[in-house]
N, C-alpha and C positions, 0 to 999 in steps of 0.2 A: 191474125192472132198468133202470138208466139208464146210457147211454154218454156219457162225457166226451170229446168230439172233440179238445179241446186236449191232454188227457193222452195220447190216442192219437197225436197228432202228435209230442209229445215222445218217446214210445216209439219211433216210427218214425225220428226223428232220431238217437237213440242207436244204433239198429240200423244205420242208414246209415253212421254214423262207424265202427262196428265193421267193417262190410262193406268200406268204403273202405280202411281200414288193411290188412285181410286181402288185398284185391285187390292193393295195392301190394307186399305181401310175396310174394304168389303169382307175380306177373309179374316181380318183381325191380326194379321201378321205384322202390322205396323208397330205393335208394342214389342215385337222381338228385335226392333232396331232402335227405337227411341223411347224416352220417358213419356208416359201418357200425357204429361202436362204440355207436351209440344204437339199433340194430335191436332188441335185446332190450327196451329201454325202450318202444319203440313197440308191440312185441308185448304187453307188459303193459298198455299203454293200450287196446289192442283188447279184451283180456279184461275190463278194467274197464268199458268201454262195454257189453259184453255182459251183465255182472253188473247194471249199472244198468238195462239194458233189461228184464231179468226183474223187477226191483223195480218199475219203472214200469208194467209190465203190470197189476199188482194195483190200480193207481189208475184204470184205464180204465173199469171197471164198478163200480157201487155198487147194492146192493139197496134196495128201498123202505124197509125197516127202518133201514138205515144212513143213508139220506137224512133220515128223520124224526129219528133221533138226532142227526145233524149239525146239522139246522135248530134243534132244541131247544137244543143246546150253543151254537150260533152266537147264538141269541137271548139266552141268558143272558149271554154275553160282551158283547153289544152294549148291555146295560143300563148297563154301566159305561163306555161310550165313546160319543162322538158318532158320527153316521152316517158321516162322512168317514173317520175313523180305523178304524172297523169294516170298511168296504169295502176300505180300503187294505191292511189286514193279513190279510185272509181271502180271498185269491185262490186258489181250489182248482182252477183250470184250466177253470172253466165261466163265467167272466165274459166279457162281449162283447169282441170285438177292438177295439183302439184303435190309433191311429197309432204310439204308442210300442211296443206289442206287435208290430205288423207290422214295424217297423224292427228290433227285436231278433231276430225269426225270420229276417228277410232276411239279417242279418249272419251268423247261424249256418248258414243254408242255402247261402250263397255258396261257401264252400270245398267243400261237398259236390258242388254242381253242376259246379264247375270241375274237381274231382278225378275225377268219373265221366265227364264228357263232353269234357274237353280233354286231349289227349295230353301226356305229360311232355315239356317242351321243354328241350333241352340248351343251356346257356350257350354262346355262340358269339362270333364276331368283332365283331358289333354291340355286344355287352355289353362286350367288351374295350375298344372305342373309347370307350364311355360312361364306363368306369372310368379312362380316362386313357392306355391303351395303353403306348407306350414310356416315357412320362413316369413311369408307375407303376414300371416296371422300374428306371429311374434312381433313383427315390426309395428303392426297396428296396435298391439297391446302396449308397446313402449311409447308410442305417440300419444295414446290415451292417457297413460300415467304421467307423461311429461306435462300435458296440458292441464291435468288435474292435480299436479303436485302441490300447488299453492292453496288448494281448497282445504278447509277444515273438515275433518271427519266427524260424523255424529251418528247416533243410532237411527235417526230418521233422516231421510234425504233432504238436503237443502235445495229446494227447487229453484234453479237458476238457469236461464236459457243459455248462459255462457258455458255451462257444463256440456252443452250439446254442440257438436261441431257444425255450425251454421255455414261454414265455408263449403260444405258439400251440397249446397243448394237443394233444399228439401222437397219432398213430394207431397202432393195433395191427396188426402184420404178421407174416408167417411168415418162415422162414429165407430168406436172399437167394438168388434164382434169377435168373440173367442171361438172361432170355428175353423181356423187354418185354411179357409177357402180364399181364392184369389178374387178380388173385387175389381172389376174393370172400370167402374165409375170412380171419379176422383173429385175431391173438393179440399179446400184449405181447412186447416184447423186453427183455432184461436190459441193464444197463449194459455188460457185457462184449461182448454182441452188437452194441450200438450202437458201441462203440469199434472193433470189428472191421470194421464197415461203413466207418468213416472210414479205417481203415488200408487197406482194399481200394481205396478211391478213389485213394489216393496210390501204391499199389504195382501195381495191375493194368496190364497192357500197353495195354488199351483201356478206356475208361470206358463201361460199359453201364448206362444209366439206365432201369431198369424202373420201373414205377409205384410200387413200394414204397420205393425210395430216391431218387426223382426230387427231392423237395423238399429232402432233406438234401444231396445232391450239388450241386444248384443253388445252395444257400446257400454251401456251401464254395467252389465255383468263383468265385462272385461276390465272395466276401470277399477273395480274393487271386488275381486272374486270372493274375498273372505266374508262379505256380507250375504252371499248367496249360497255358501257351502251348506249342503243338506237339503236345499230347496228342490222340490219336484219341478220338472220342466218338460214341456211337450212342444215339438216342432217337426218340420219336414224339410227334406233336402236330398241332394244326390250324393252318392258315395264317391269318395276320393281316397285312394290308398297311395301312400308314399313310402319309398324305401327308407328303412331305418325305424319304422314303427314296429311295435310288437305284433305278434300274429293275431292278437285279440283286439287290436286298435285300428281305427280308421277315422276319417274326417267326414262329417256330414255337412255339406257345403251349400252355399247359394251365391249367386252373382248379384252384386249391387250396382245398379246403373244410375248415374246422376243425370247425364244428358243423353248419351247414346251408347251402343255396345263398345265403341272405341275406348270409353273410359271405365269399362266394367272392372270391378274389383271383387275378389273372392272374400267372403266372410263365412264363418262356420265354426263348429265345435269339434275338437278332438274327442273321440268317444271310444268306449270299451264295451264289448259284448262278446259272449261266447261264440256266437255264430259268425263273427267277423270273417273267418277264413272262407266261409261259403258265399259271402257277398262279393259283388264285383263293381268296378268303376262304372259310374253313370246310372247305377240302379237307384231309383227314387224310393225313399222310405219315409214313413211317419213313425216317430219314436217318442217314447216316454221314459224318463230316467231321472237320476239325481245328480245335482251339480257337485263336483269335487274339484280338486286343484292338482295340476301336474306341471312339472318343469320340463321345458323343451329348449335345448340349446341355450340354457341359462336364463330363459324367460318363463315366467309362470303363466300358464294358460288354464282356462276353465276346462275341466274334463267331465264328460257326461257318462255316468255309469248307466247303461241302457238296461231297463227292466222289461219293457215291452216294445215290440216293433212290428211293422207290417209293410209289405211292399205295396207301392201305389203307382198309378200312372203319372207320367210327367205332366205337371199342370200346363194348361194351354198358355198361360203367361208364367214362364218359369223364373222370371227375374224379380228382384226386389227393387224398390225405389225409395229414396230418402223422404222423410216427412217435409212438408212445406208448412211453415207457420205463417198465418195471416198477419200482416202488418197493418194495424188499424190507423 
């Protein structure tokens, strides 16, 4: 009986990937890396790794008879090839380690080591600054206005799915609950439910931006700020301060994830409050205020005049996800 240590290492790597994905699901940290809509896909990947692990186990040991048969078959094949091509095409996991092999294994092992030994880090104000901060919010406002430039304005909203940026591949959600809590369960919403959410935005006495509707309401408000001036609004996010802002100004921000953290984009509201100098980056707050309008670098942005605020704990799922509209 012969043991092939490289085959055993490959089996261990497959089992480790299966275990890492299982651990992320068990702890709930998987949602800090991907959109919840892909949770089942990642579960399938874990099962696939486990299946491949069991197949790989059969390659770790070979009997003496199997070795002799393999060597005979190997020799017959080599009669028709030169030595280089023979050795190149018949690596059965027992050839010596080379620099190329070591590099390949290192690349594969790196995400395992970081996944098991480094805690999941939440995107924060430092990432917002690297992504452009308020300049990004200004660009988003311009993009929204460009896409909506051909729409006719009316006192009541014209409910049209084309108004909403569907290229952002939307998230699955439950029925609207105005409680600002994070809901881990997801489901698609119909066109009718989507339209009702937009009607609620315009008709509700106060705008309550829970995590399920945050990105939709944010886009609608940014698209036509004048329609919302004077409206009361309630939402939560982390503090981000940027150079150039007045001492009483800050940005209350969230990160929107379409697929995974690699495509995260910052959205949020420029806000004013007397206590702003006392607050600090990455502090999570829940606020209530009134929508106004402010110019920043030549772009008009919604400005929230904060009336009430309170510090809160960072939510277990700190990110926002776009809505997913069910296609019937």
